Structure formats: C-alpha cells, structure tokens
C-alpha positions as CSV (number, residue, x, y, z in Angstrom):
1,M,-37.2,-17.4,-14.4
2,Q,-36.2,-16.6,-10.9
3,V,-33.0,-14.7,-10.3
4,H,-31.2,-15.4,-7.0
5,M,-29.9,-12.3,-5.3
6,P,-27.6,-12.8,-2.3
7,D,-28.9,-11.1,0.8
8,T,-27.1,-8.1,2.3
9,R,-25.7,-10.2,5.2
10,T,-24.0,-12.6,2.8
11,I,-22.5,-9.7,0.8
12,A,-21.3,-8.1,4.1
13,D,-19.7,-11.4,5.1
14,R,-17.9,-11.9,1.8
15,C,-16.7,-8.2,1.7
16,S,-15.5,-8.5,5.3
17,R,-13.4,-11.5,4.4
18,I,-11.8,-9.7,1.4
19,F,-11.2,-6.6,3.4
20,T,-9.6,-8.7,6.2
21,L,-7.4,-10.4,3.6
22,V,-6.2,-7.1,2.3
23,F,-5.5,-5.8,5.8
24,V,-3.5,-8.9,6.6
25,A,-1.6,-8.5,3.3
26,C,-0.7,-4.9,4.2
27,V,0.5,-5.9,7.6
28,A,2.6,-8.7,6.0
29,I,4.1,-6.2,3.5
30,L,4.9,-3.7,6.3
31,G,6.4,-6.5,8.3
32,F,8.7,-7.5,5.5
33,A,9.7,-3.9,5.0
34,L,10.7,-3.8,8.7
35,Y,12.6,-7.1,8.2
36,L,14.5,-5.6,5.3
37,Q,15.2,-2.4,7.3
38,H,16.2,-3.8,10.7
39,V,17.6,-7.3,9.9
40,E,19.0,-6.7,6.4
41,Y,20.0,-3.1,7.2
42,L,18.4,-1.6,4.1
43,D,17.5,1.9,5.2
44,P,14.3,3.3,3.5
45,C,14.4,6.4,1.4
46,P,11.7,9.1,1.4
47,W,9.7,7.4,-1.4
48,C,9.8,4.1,0.6
49,I,8.2,5.9,3.5
50,V,5.5,7.4,1.3
51,Q,4.7,3.8,0.1
52,R,4.7,2.5,3.7
53,L,2.3,5.3,4.6
54,L,0.0,4.3,1.8
55,F,0.1,0.6,2.7
56,I,-0.8,1.7,6.3
57,V,-3.8,3.8,4.9
58,V,-5.0,0.9,2.7
59,G,-4.7,-1.5,5.6
60,L,-6.6,0.8,8.0
61,I,-9.4,1.5,5.5
62,C,-9.7,-2.3,5.0
63,L,-9.6,-2.9,8.8
64,A,-12.4,-0.3,9.3
65,A,-14.4,-1.9,6.5
66,A,-13.9,-5.4,7.9
67,L,-15.1,-4.4,11.3
68,H,-17.9,-2.2,10.0
69,R,-19.2,-5.1,7.7
70,P,-21.2,-2.9,5.4
71,G,-23.4,-4.2,2.7
72,G,-23.9,-2.9,-0.9
73,L,-23.1,0.8,-1.1
74,G,-21.0,0.9,2.1
75,A,-18.7,-1.9,0.8
76,T,-18.5,-0.2,-2.5
77,F,-17.5,3.1,-0.8
78,Y,-14.7,1.4,1.3
79,A,-13.5,-0.6,-1.8
80,I,-13.3,2.6,-3.9
81,L,-11.5,4.5,-1.2
82,A,-9.0,1.7,-0.6
83,A,-8.5,1.0,-4.3
84,G,-7.9,4.7,-4.9
85,T,-5.3,4.8,-2.1
86,A,-3.6,1.7,-3.6
87,L,-3.6,3.5,-7.0
88,A,-1.8,6.4,-5.3
89,G,0.7,3.8,-3.9
90,A,1.2,2.4,-7.3
91,A,2.0,5.9,-8.6
92,A,4.5,6.5,-5.8
93,A,6.2,3.1,-6.5
94,G,6.2,3.8,-10.2
95,Y,7.8,7.2,-9.6
96,Q,10.5,5.7,-7.4
97,I,11.2,3.2,-10.2
98,Y,11.5,6.1,-12.6
99,L,13.8,7.9,-10.3
100,Q,16.1,4.9,-9.8
101,S,16.3,4.3,-13.6
102,D,18.6,7.3,-14.0
103,E,21.3,8.4,-11.6
104,A,20.8,12.2,-12.2
105,R,17.0,11.8,-11.4
106,A,17.8,9.6,-8.4
107,N,20.1,12.2,-7.0
108,A,17.4,14.8,-7.3
109,C,15.5,12.9,-4.6
110,V,17.7,14.5,-2.0
111,G,16.0,17.7,-0.9
112,S,12.9,16.9,-2.9
113,A,9.4,18.1,-2.0
114,V,8.6,14.7,-0.6
115,E,11.7,14.8,1.7
116,R,10.9,18.3,2.8
117,F,7.3,17.3,3.5
118,L,8.4,14.3,5.6
119,D,10.8,16.5,7.5
120,Q,8.4,19.3,8.1
121,T,5.6,17.1,9.3
122,N,8.0,15.1,11.4
123,I,6.2,11.9,10.4
124,G,9.4,9.9,11.2
125,S,8.8,10.6,14.9
126,W,5.4,9.0,14.9
127,A,6.8,5.5,14.7
128,P,10.6,5.8,14.1
129,P,11.2,2.1,13.4
130,L,8.6,2.2,10.6
131,L,8.5,5.8,9.3
132,Q,12.1,7.2,9.7
133,Y,14.0,7.4,6.5
134,D,17.8,7.4,6.2
135,G,18.5,5.9,2.8
136,P,19.0,7.5,-0.6
137,C,16.7,7.0,-3.6
138,T,19.7,6.0,-5.6
139,L,20.4,2.5,-4.2
140,K,19.0,-0.7,-5.5
141,P,20.7,-3.0,-2.9
142,W,18.1,-5.8,-2.9
143,A,16.3,-7.8,-5.5
144,F,14.2,-10.9,-5.6
145,L,13.5,-12.5,-8.9
146,W,15.3,-9.6,-10.6
147,L,12.8,-7.1,-9.2
148,S,13.8,-4.3,-6.8
149,I,11.9,-3.2,-3.7
150,P,9.8,-0.5,-5.5
151,E,9.0,-2.9,-8.3
152,W,7.6,-5.4,-5.8
153,S,5.8,-2.6,-4.1
154,L,4.2,-1.6,-7.4
155,I,3.1,-5.2,-8.0
156,C,1.6,-5.4,-4.5
157,F,-0.3,-2.1,-4.9
158,I,-1.6,-3.2,-8.3
159,V,-2.8,-6.6,-7.0
160,L,-4.4,-5.0,-3.9
161,G,-6.0,-2.3,-6.0
162,V,-7.5,-4.8,-8.5
163,L,-8.8,-7.0,-5.7
164,L,-10.4,-4.0,-4.0
165,A,-11.9,-2.7,-7.2
166,F,-13.6,-6.0,-7.8
167,T,-14.6,-6.6,-4.1
168,P,-18.2,-5.5,-4.5
169,S,-18.8,-7.7,-7.6
170,L,-16.9,-10.6,-6.1
171,A,-19.0,-10.4,-2.9
172,S,-22.4,-10.3,-4.7
173,R,-21.8,-13.5,-6.6
C-alpha cells in the first residue's frame, strides 16, 4: 500500500492561503472596530484597545507566515504562535465580558493596571485613530444578534485560534 504524502511546496501553498485568510479577517475586524469608533461614535475602552493590539499581532504573525511560506515545522511554529496570541485575545475578551457583567467590577476598570500600562507606554500615540481609548468599560452601547462587542471579539478570537491550531493538519491533507 502506497501512502501519498503532499510535498513541502503544496503544504506551504495551503498554509500560505490559510495565513492570508486570517490576516484579511484581522484587517476586516479592525476595520469594523474603526467603523464603530469613528462612524457610530463608540469610543473604545482600555480592554478594547488590548483586543485590538492582539488582533494586530495575530494579523502580523499571519502576514509574516503568508509571505515567508514555510513548510512543515515553520508553518507549525507560526500557527502555534498566532493561535497562542488568539488565545490571549480570547482571554482579554472574556475578562472584559466578566467586567461588564457587574457594575462594580466594570467601574474598577478605571485606573486599572491595563489602563496604567496603556498610559505609561503611550500606545495611543502610535496610531491614535486605532489605539487611543476614551470609553469606559461599563458601557454596552452596541449589540448585534444580542451579543456585545467583547462577545463578538471572543467569538472571533476563538474561531481564528481554532483555524490556526488546525492549520498544519489542514495543509497536509
């Protein structure tokens, strides 16, 4: 019985397509965040900015992977790195959902370690339209299909993380 193994080039092509898809998804998610901020006037809170930063990092890892087009171990490395970052994004979104579920916890977001970190590193000045926060963690002013922005963010991070985690096996089929 002969087992057919895809060549390294085929694996690299398939991985590159998946990484490109994830990069485009991250750009679309960030574009929608900018739409909500600048057209719908929903100012992001510090935890929103953390999630934006993590979408940026996932997207940049996937862009680097798509351009590098590694086979086997290289694709696995990029996939694990990006999936781990997506997992961190899911944790940030989950924590924001937890904060928003109780008014006392949500008010504790003001002056939190995350807010101090964003202020001390001056991240908002790197790309103010994208990374400057002005909103409180307490608000849930927008919902789609009964889900808030951090709930949608959590879903996006989970979907991207699962896709990335399975990228090496999907590409080798």
